[in-house]
C-alpha positions as CSV (number, residue, x, y, z in Angstrom):
1,M,-40.4,-35.5,-14.6
2,R,-40.0,-32.3,-17.8
3,F,-41.0,-30.0,-14.7
4,G,-38.6,-31.3,-12.1
5,I,-36.3,-31.0,-14.7
6,F,-36.8,-27.9,-15.3
7,A,-37.2,-26.4,-12.1
8,L,-33.8,-28.1,-11.0
9,A,-32.3,-26.0,-14.3
10,L,-33.8,-23.0,-12.9
11,A,-32.4,-23.3,-8.9
12,I,-29.1,-23.4,-10.3
13,A,-29.2,-20.8,-12.8
14,L,-30.8,-18.6,-10.1
15,G,-28.1,-19.8,-7.6
16,K,-25.8,-19.1,-10.3
17,C,-27.1,-15.5,-11.1
18,G,-27.4,-14.8,-6.8
19,A,-23.6,-15.7,-6.7
20,A,-22.5,-13.6,-9.2
21,G,-24.5,-10.8,-7.6
22,A,-23.7,-11.3,-4.1
23,C,-19.9,-10.1,-5.2
24,E,-20.2,-6.9,-7.2
25,P,-16.5,-5.0,-7.9
26,I,-15.0,-4.2,-5.2
27,R,-13.9,-0.8,-5.0
28,I,-10.1,-0.7,-4.0
29,G,-8.1,3.2,-3.5
30,Y,-4.5,3.7,-4.2
31,L,-2.6,6.7,-4.7
32,D,-2.0,8.2,-8.5
33,Q,1.2,8.7,-8.4
34,E,4.6,6.0,-9.8
35,R,5.9,4.0,-6.8
36,P,7.9,1.4,-8.7
37,P,7.5,-1.3,-7.7
38,Y,3.7,-1.2,-6.0
39,W,1.8,1.7,-8.2
40,L,3.4,2.0,-11.6
41,G,1.8,5.1,-14.5
42,T,0.2,8.3,-12.8
43,G,-3.3,9.4,-13.0
44,T,-6.5,7.9,-13.1
45,E,-6.1,5.3,-15.8
46,V,-5.0,1.9,-14.3
47,P,-1.8,1.1,-17.1
48,A,-1.7,-3.1,-17.9
49,K,1.3,-3.5,-15.4
50,P,0.0,-2.0,-12.9
51,G,2.8,-2.7,-10.2
52,A,3.3,-5.3,-7.4
53,S,1.0,-4.0,-5.1
54,A,-2.0,-3.6,-7.5
55,E,-1.5,-7.3,-8.4
56,L,-1.9,-8.4,-5.2
57,V,-5.1,-6.8,-4.5
58,Q,-6.5,-7.7,-7.6
59,R,-5.8,-11.2,-6.0
60,F,-7.0,-10.7,-2.7
61,A,-10.6,-9.8,-4.4
62,A,-10.4,-13.0,-6.2
63,S,-9.9,-14.5,-3.3
64,A,-13.4,-14.2,-2.1
65,G,-14.6,-15.1,-6.1
66,C,-14.3,-11.1,-6.5
67,E,-13.4,-8.5,-8.8
68,A,-11.1,-5.2,-8.1
69,N,-12.3,-2.7,-9.8
70,L,-8.9,-0.4,-8.8
71,K,-9.3,3.6,-8.4
72,R,-6.1,6.2,-8.4
73,L,-6.9,8.8,-6.0
74,P,-4.6,11.8,-4.8
75,V,-2.9,11.0,-1.3
76,M,-5.3,13.6,0.5
77,R,-8.2,11.8,-0.3
78,I,-8.0,8.5,-0.5
79,K,-8.5,8.2,3.9
80,P,-11.5,10.6,3.3
81,A,-12.8,8.2,0.0
82,L,-12.5,5.6,2.4
83,I,-14.1,6.7,5.6
84,S,-17.3,7.8,3.4
85,G,-17.8,4.4,1.6
86,E,-16.6,5.7,-1.8
87,L,-14.1,3.2,-1.8
88,D,-14.6,-0.9,0.2
89,F,-11.0,-0.9,1.2
90,A,-7.5,1.1,0.8
91,P,-4.2,0.5,2.0
92,M,-4.1,2.6,5.5
93,D,-1.3,2.0,8.4
94,S,-1.5,2.5,12.0
95,S,-2.2,6.0,12.4
96,A,-5.9,5.4,11.1
97,R,-6.5,2.5,13.7
98,D,-9.0,4.4,15.8
99,T,-10.9,6.5,12.8
100,P,-14.2,6.1,12.6
101,G,-15.4,4.9,9.3
102,I,-12.6,2.5,9.1
103,V,-11.9,-1.4,10.0
104,F,-8.9,-3.0,10.6
105,P,-8.9,-6.9,10.7
106,H,-8.2,-7.8,14.4
107,D,-6.9,-10.2,16.9
108,K,-7.8,-11.7,20.0
109,N,-6.9,-9.5,21.7
110,H,-9.2,-6.2,20.1
111,Q,-5.8,-4.9,18.3
112,P,-5.2,-4.5,14.1
113,D,-3.4,-7.7,13.3
114,I,-0.1,-8.0,12.6
115,A,-1.2,-11.5,10.9
116,R,-2.9,-9.9,8.8
117,A,-0.9,-7.1,7.5
118,L,2.0,-6.2,5.0
119,P,5.3,-4.8,6.9
120,L,5.8,-1.4,5.8
121,N,9.3,0.5,6.5
122,I,10.3,3.7,6.5
123,V,14.2,4.2,4.6
124,V,15.9,6.8,3.3
125,F,18.1,7.5,0.6
126,V,20.8,9.8,1.0
127,R,23.3,10.9,-2.0
128,S,26.2,8.5,-2.3
129,A,29.2,12.1,-2.3
130,D,27.9,12.8,0.7
131,Q,30.1,9.2,2.6
132,I,27.3,8.8,5.4
133,P,28.3,5.7,7.0
134,R,26.3,3.0,6.9
135,A,26.2,2.1,10.1
136,T,24.3,6.0,10.8
137,D,21.6,5.2,12.6
138,P,18.8,7.7,10.4
139,A,16.5,8.6,13.1
140,K,19.1,10.2,14.9
141,Y,21.3,11.4,12.1
142,F,18.3,13.7,10.9
143,Q,17.7,15.4,14.1
144,D,19.7,18.4,12.9
145,R,19.4,17.6,9.0
146,L,16.5,18.3,6.4
147,L,14.8,15.1,5.4
148,G,11.9,15.2,2.3
149,I,8.8,13.0,2.2
150,T,6.1,13.0,-0.1
151,L,3.5,15.1,-0.1
152,G,0.4,14.0,2.4
153,A,2.4,11.2,3.9
154,S,0.5,9.3,6.9
155,Y,4.0,9.4,9.1
156,K,5.0,12.9,9.3
157,L,3.7,13.3,12.9
158,R,5.7,10.5,14.2
159,M,9.2,11.6,12.2
160,Q,8.5,15.1,14.0
161,N,7.5,13.3,17.6
162,L,11.3,11.6,16.9
163,G,12.7,15.4,16.6
164,L,13.5,14.8,12.4
165,K,13.2,18.2,10.1
166,V,10.8,17.1,8.1
167,D,10.7,19.1,5.1
168,S,7.1,20.0,3.5
169,G,7.6,17.2,1.0
170,A,7.4,17.3,-2.8
171,V,4.1,14.8,-4.2
172,D,5.9,12.8,-5.2
173,I,9.1,10.2,-5.1
174,A,10.7,12.1,-8.9
175,R,10.5,15.3,-7.0
176,N,12.2,14.4,-3.7
177,L,14.5,12.9,-5.6
178,E,15.6,15.5,-7.1
179,K,15.4,17.9,-4.3
180,L,18.1,15.6,-3.1
181,R,20.2,15.7,-5.8
182,L,20.2,19.3,-5.9
183,Y,21.5,19.1,-2.1
184,R,18.0,21.1,-1.3
185,I,17.1,18.1,1.3
186,D,19.4,16.2,2.6
187,G,17.2,13.1,2.5
188,F,13.9,11.7,1.8
189,A,12.3,9.2,3.5
190,V,9.7,7.0,1.7
191,S,7.4,4.1,3.1
192,V,8.8,0.4,1.5
193,T,7.6,-3.3,2.2
194,F,10.3,-4.9,2.4
195,P,13.6,-2.4,2.6
196,N,15.6,-3.3,-0.7
197,D,12.4,-3.0,-2.5
198,M,13.1,0.3,-3.9
199,D,16.2,-0.2,-4.7
200,S,16.4,-2.3,-8.6
201,Y,14.9,1.4,-9.6
202,I,17.0,3.8,-7.7
203,A,19.6,2.2,-9.3
204,Q,18.9,2.2,-12.8
205,K,18.0,5.9,-12.6
206,Y,20.5,7.3,-10.8
207,R,23.4,5.1,-11.0
208,G,24.8,4.8,-7.6
209,A,24.7,8.9,-7.0
210,V,21.7,8.3,-4.1
211,V,22.0,5.0,-2.3
212,R,19.9,3.9,1.3
213,L,20.4,3.9,4.6
214,P,20.2,0.5,5.2
215,Q,18.6,1.5,8.9
216,P,15.1,2.0,8.7
217,I,14.2,4.7,10.7
218,F,10.8,3.1,11.9
219,T,8.9,-0.9,11.1
220,D,5.1,-0.9,11.3
221,H,2.2,-2.5,9.4
222,I,-0.1,-1.6,6.8
223,W,-3.5,-3.5,6.2
224,L,-5.9,-3.7,3.6
225,A,-8.4,-1.7,5.4
226,A,-12.1,-2.0,5.1
227,S,-14.7,1.3,4.6
228,E,-17.3,0.3,7.7
229,S,-20.3,0.5,5.4
230,Y,-18.4,-2.4,3.3
231,Y,-17.8,-4.5,6.0
232,A,-21.1,-4.3,8.0
233,A,-22.6,-5.7,4.9
234,H,-19.9,-8.4,4.0
235,P,-18.3,-9.4,6.9
236,A,-17.7,-13.1,6.2
237,Q,-16.5,-12.2,2.5
238,V,-14.5,-9.3,4.4
239,E,-12.6,-11.7,6.5
240,K,-11.9,-14.6,4.2
241,M,-9.6,-11.9,2.2
242,W,-8.0,-10.8,5.0
243,S,-7.1,-14.1,5.6
244,W,-6.0,-14.9,2.3
245,L,-3.2,-12.2,2.7
246,A,-1.9,-13.7,6.1
247,S,-0.6,-16.9,4.0
248,P,-1.3,-17.2,0.5
249,G,-1.3,-13.7,0.0
250,I,2.2,-12.1,1.4
251,R,4.3,-15.6,-0.7
252,E,2.4,-14.3,-4.0
253,Y,3.3,-10.6,-3.0
254,A,6.9,-11.3,-2.7
255,N,6.5,-13.4,-5.8
256,L,4.9,-10.7,-7.7
257,L,7.9,-7.8,-6.3
258,K,10.3,-9.6,-7.4
259,E,9.5,-9.9,-10.9
260,Y,8.2,-6.0,-10.9
261,A,12.4,-5.7,-9.5
262,E,13.3,-7.2,-12.1
263,L,11.5,-4.8,-15.2
264,P,14.1,-2.4,-17.2
């Protein structure tokens, strides 16, 4: 009897060890710039309040019983790090969909599954002093005016293919908005999840001097794409996390965005 009890206890203990060992901390990469309300802080250190998107990816990992190991990298390093397997996940838009080494969730038609993605809007901030009508279509307005973007933005080529005049781009949001304020560019295009996500930050920082055009240049989606090596090793776990993002994940994200928008 004692041997049976001991064997049962040992089996349970080993099972718990095996479950914990089956889910190593998941390496999730994102840019090392401040991008309120999504990513807060700069450099490699992750702050205590890391931003709405940073908290979302922590919950994304937790949905499969895993811990997220957040890694902040220069924007130009994120995609190569995901391809090489240095990262397990990173946010990727549709421009990376056919990249070897990167895996997207797919729908029944073998296309990137937008049900398991987040919306992506490319919006434009302009000077209020320019009095640009709110009904202006930025894709037409900036055909002959200079539009700034952040350095390394994945949507640069798509914007150029639309015939837009795109500035080479400063390294972060703050520098681009300063270029806008100093009349070195005529508008600043940036990716957001929902169009009004950055409005509170802009209003607090620029006191009405900078405003957003209501109409985005274009819309897309963004996925938490996996490295091919990680997906091959943990397919069921990855699919579970992607499915979480499609339902409770997007609802929790909306609450996080509201919470961060209300921060001073």
